Each structure stands twice: as C-alpha cells, then as structure tokens.
N, C-alpha and C positions, 0 to 999 in steps of 0.2 A: 504494500499500499504506499502511495506517495504521501509524504509529509510536507505540507505547504506552509512555509513561515513568512510568505511575502506580506500578508496583511490578515487582520481579522475580518476582512470583507469576504474572504473565500469560503466561509463557513457554509455548511449545508443544512437545510431544515431537517430536523429529526423526525422520527416517525410521528410522535405526539403532535409536533407543530404541523405536519402535513395533514394529520386527521382533523385538527382544529380548522385548518384552512378549507378542507374539503366539506366540513359541516357548517361552515359559517352562514348565519342568516344575512342576506345582503338586500340592498336597495340601490337607488340611484343617488350617489353622494353629492353630485352637483345640485340636486334638489334638496339635499339635506335628509334624504330618506333612508340612508344605510345605517341600520342600528349598531352594527359591529364597529364601524368607523366612529360613530358617536360615542360609543363605550370606551374605545381607545382614547379619543380626545379627552373625555371626562376623567378617565384614569390618570392621564398625565397632568391635567389641571389640578387634580387632587395632590398628586405627588410634588408638583412645583409650586403650588399655592398660587396659581395664576387664574385669571378670569376666563380665558378662552384659549382654544387650541385649534390647529388646522393640520390634517394628515396630508402630506405631500410625498412625491415620488422619491425623493433623495435629499441628502444633506445639502448638496449644492443648490437644489431648488429651494430648500427651506432657508438657507442663508440669503439667497438672492431675494426672496420674497420679503425677508426682514429688511434688507438694505434698501430695497425699493419702497418699502412702506415707511421707513424712517427718513429718507433723504429724497429731495427733489433734484432736478437737473441742475448742475453747477455747485451743488453741495458736496461735502467731503466726509469720509470716514477714515478714522485712524486704526490701523491694523499692524500686525507683526510682519517683518519682512518675509517670513516663512509661514505665515498663517495661510490656512486653507482658503479664506475669504479673499485673500489678496493674490496668492501665488498659484493656487491649484483649481480655480473655478473659471478658467478661460476668460477672465476679465469681464464677466457678465455684467457686473454693475456698472461698469464704465461703458461697455457696448450698448447695453439696453436701457440703462437708466441715466446715462450722462452723469454718473456720480464718480468723483474723483477720489482714488485711494491715496492715503498718506502713510506709507509703510515706515516703520521704524524697527530696529533690531531688538529681538528677544534677549533677555539676559540668561544666565546659566540656569535659572530656576524656571524658565519658560514664561516669565512675566515681561510685560512692557514696563520699563522703568518709569516711575512717576515723573521724574524731571524730564525724560525724553518726551513723554506724552505732552507735558505742559509746554515744552519748547516748540512743538509743531502746531499747536492750536492757533489758528489764524485770528488776527484782530478784525474787527468789523470795518473792512476796507474794501472798496470796490475792485482793487488789484487782485484780491484773493478769492479762492473758493471758500464758501462758508462752511466751517467745521460744524458737523452736526451730531456725529456718532462716534463712539469708541466701541471696537470689537475686541473682545478677548476670546481665548481658546482654551478648553478644558477637556481632556488633558492636552498639553502641548509638547510634542516630542515625548510622549508617555509621562510627563511630568504634571502632577496634580497641583493646581493652585490653591494656596491656603486661604482659609476664610479671612484672615486678617488682611491679606493683599487685595482680595476682592472687595472688601469694605473700603480700603484705601483708595484703590483705582476708581471705583464707581463714586466715592465722595469727591474726588477730584473732578470727575465728570460733572457732577451736579454743581459744583462750584462755578463751572464755566457753561452751565445750562445746556449740557450735552446729554444725549440719550445714551443707553448702554445695550449692547447686544452681546450674547454669549453663544459661541459655536460650541455646543455641548457634544461634540462628536463621540467622546468617550466619557460622558458625564457619569455614568454609574461606576466606572473604574475610579474616577476622581472621588467619588463619595466614599468608596471603600478605602481608598488609600489615605483620606484625611479624616476618616471616622466622622464624617458629616452627613447629614441627610441630604437628599437631592433638593428638597425644599430650601435648606439653608444655602446651598451653593447657587440656587437660582434667585434668591430673594432680592438681591441688589440690582437685578437687570430688568430692562423693560421687555425684552424678548429673549427667548432661549430656543436655540434649535437642537433637538434631540434626535440622534441617529439611532435607528433600530437595527441596521443591517451590518454593524461591526460585531462588537463583543457579545451583543445580545442575540446574534445569530439568525436574524430574519432574512428573507431573500430580497427585500427592498423596503424602502420607506423611511421617512423622518416625520417628526411632529414639530411644529413651531408653536410655542406658548407665548401668551402676553396678555396685554389688556384687551378688552372688547373692541375698542376703536382700532388699535393696530391690527389685531387679527382680522377684522372686517376688511381692512385695506389689503392684508396679505391674501385673503381669499380671492379678491378681485385680481391681484397679480397672478395668483396660482392659475386662474382661469386663463389670463392673457398669455401665460407661459406654456399653455397646453397641459397643465397638470390637473385639470378638472376630470377626475376619473368617475366612472359610473359605479359598477358593483365592486367597489374596492374593498369591501368588507372581507374579501377572500384573502387579501394580503394584511389587512388590519388585524385579522384573527391571529396571524403569526406574531404580531406585535403584543397583543394581549397575552398570548401563550409565553412569550419571552419575558414579559414583565413578571409573570408569575414563577417561572421555572429557570430562567437563565441569569438572574441578577446576582444572587448570593454565590453561585458557582464562579463568578469572575475572580474571586479571590484565589481560585486554583491557577488561573493564567498568571496572576502576579506571583504566586509561588514557584511555578515553573521557570518564569523568567529570571527570578532571583537566584534559583538553584543553578540554571544554566550559566548565568554570568559569574557566579562564584567558582564553579568548576572550571570554566574556561581560563580564569585567571591563574590557574595552576599549570596552564600549558603555554608553551611557546609555539606561535607568535600571537596567542590570544590575550595576553596580559593587557589590561586596560579596558577589558569589557565591562560595561555598566548596565544595570537594569533600572528601568523606571516603569512602575505598574506592570503592564503586560508585554513590555518591549525590552529587548536586549540591543545594545549598540556596541558594535565592534570598533576597535581602533587599528585598522590594518592598512597597509599600502595598497594602492589600486591594483598592482600586479598580484599581490598576495590574495586579495579579495577575488580577483578573476580566477585564479587557480583554485581557490576554495570553492567557489561557485561551481566549477566543473566537477571537483571531487565529490561534492555533496550531491549534485545532479546524478552522478553515477551511482550514488547510494539511495536513490529515489527520495532525495530531499530537496525542495525548491526554495531558494532565496532570491531576493531581488537586489540585494546590496548589504550594506553594513547594519541595517535595521532588521532585526527578527521580531515578528509579532507572534505571541502565543494566544491561543483561542480554544473554544470548546472542542474543536476537532483534532487537538493535539493532546494525546494521552500521556500519562506517565511513562508508559512503555516507549511512546514515540520520543519523549525527551531522552530516554536512555539510548535510543538509536542515534539520535542527534549527537550526543556526547561521545558515543563510540566512534562515530565518523569523524568528529574533531580530533579525538585522540589519534586516530589512524593518520589524519593529515598532519598533525604535529609530529608524529614519528617520521612520516615520510619527508617532511620539511627538514628534519634534523639529520637524516641519513645523507 
C-alpha cells in the first residue's frame, strides 16, 4: 500500500463517512432547502459562536468569499507572504475583486509581527489603497497561533478600525495544540474559514462563519463564483460525520509527526527535522531531498518536498515503514 505524505488533503472517506453521504437527506441548497447543509452550518455556528455560516466548495472559495465580502475594489487586505490567501489562491481577490494584497513576512512562530502589521496600514490618503482587513492563518506551516497573539493582533486591527479574517485551514489541529476551544480561537474574528477536507478527512468543502450581514454578502458571492450547489447535503453529510468522528483523533497525527521528527534527528542527514502539529519539516539540501524522494518512492512512500503531513490514513505501522525507509537511506548515504 502506498503511503502518501504530500498533504492531509489526500485522505479518503472511510466506510462510515460514505454511508452517511449515501443516506443523507437532501434538498436544493440554493433555495435553502437542504436540511443536511443547514445542520452542518448550524453545528459550526455553535462551535465557533458565530451568527451565521455558509457551506462552500473549498477553502479557496471560502477565503475568496470572505475577502470579497469585507473589501471593495481598491481596498486592501494584509496577509502573510506565504499565506494561502495571498500566495496559493491564484490571486483571486485581485483578479475578481480588485482587492490589493499587502503581504508581510511571517515570523518563526507563524505570526504576523504586530509592528510589521502597523507599519503597512495605509493612511487615509488618495495615493494609497484603503487598508480594510487583516488575514491570519491557523495553523501556519503547522504552527498553532496562541490565544494571546490572536487577542493582540485583532486588538491592533480594531485600533485602526480594520476587520479580521481567519483562514482556519487546520483550525481543529490548532485547537488541540493550544488546548483551546474552537470558539476561543474564532472569537476575535469577524469571519473564519473552516476547511473540512484536510485533517477532518472529507472529500470536499469548507464553511465560512461570521455575522449575519457578512454571511449574507458571502452567499451572494458564492452564487456569483459558481458555488451555489443544489443537493449538496451529500457532501455536507461527510462534514457532519467528520465533526463527530475525526476531530479528537487529530492528536494521533500530531503524535506521529512528533515521533518521526524525534527519530529522524538521530539519523544523518536528517538532523534538524522539526515537527509542528501534524507536519514534519526537513532541513536537507535540494540534491539530498531529490535523492530521498526517489528512494522513498521506490519504497511506496510519496512526498512532495521537505514538508511531510500526517493524517488519518497514515497508521502507526505506516510510520514504522517510513522510519525504516529513512534508516535505509541514511545507511546508503553513509556508505
């Protein structure tokens, strides 16, 4: 069996999830008639303590609907240089919304430094785009943001009359890592995007939560972006199943990542491997990484680079196989 460490997006729906999808009661969600979608949205409102929610096709669409709901043409959002909203979503906010991104560098904790945020907030001057929104990401590079940082960053935003959006791509991993509730992590934000298709293991979908007014805008944008689905309760059922069955087990992924990083640090050339939540990051040269990638492929292990992501379809025995393959690579490199 192939072991896939490229991302937690590669997970397959289990038998129980498939059964839930097959038996889902559905309706036309564009008309608001799908009870399973409504139940998923209500559940995430409850967990995040937000007024309203909208089920969308992906995290990219969820973030885009949020940006378009917060910002008008010629306005600006602040995000990390390597943030998904800036770097990995095809420039959708700029292309489709005329919204200017203002990227700044993350620090070693996955935070946007407060002084760096304040330095790029534009004055009220016709020469500049109007700064409207700050976007944070949790987790970022596997690093969970602390409650104290979230409070400080959003307080800075309020000081400058800015709105706050959270890309909660791995929000439940962050909650487990910080021993905080999902509601606590979401509380300071106007909108939060919650991805269901990474560690939670659904085949597709995200939910955007926020105030009634913002989610009403987001529903309009969802329709305009082609995300108004009909009997989408079939996939919403997977989200409900995941919230019931796949949240607590995320700690296993963190445990696997931590164990692999610790074991790798005893092997040359793997010294310097670090783990953050469900991810391991290697410190290897490009040439060594390329040789390792082929070596692991020959052992039926797929990686896409120096980031390895552990998820529900990677078992303890799979972890043992990965470490055995790495031990063999270390021995071959030493010979």
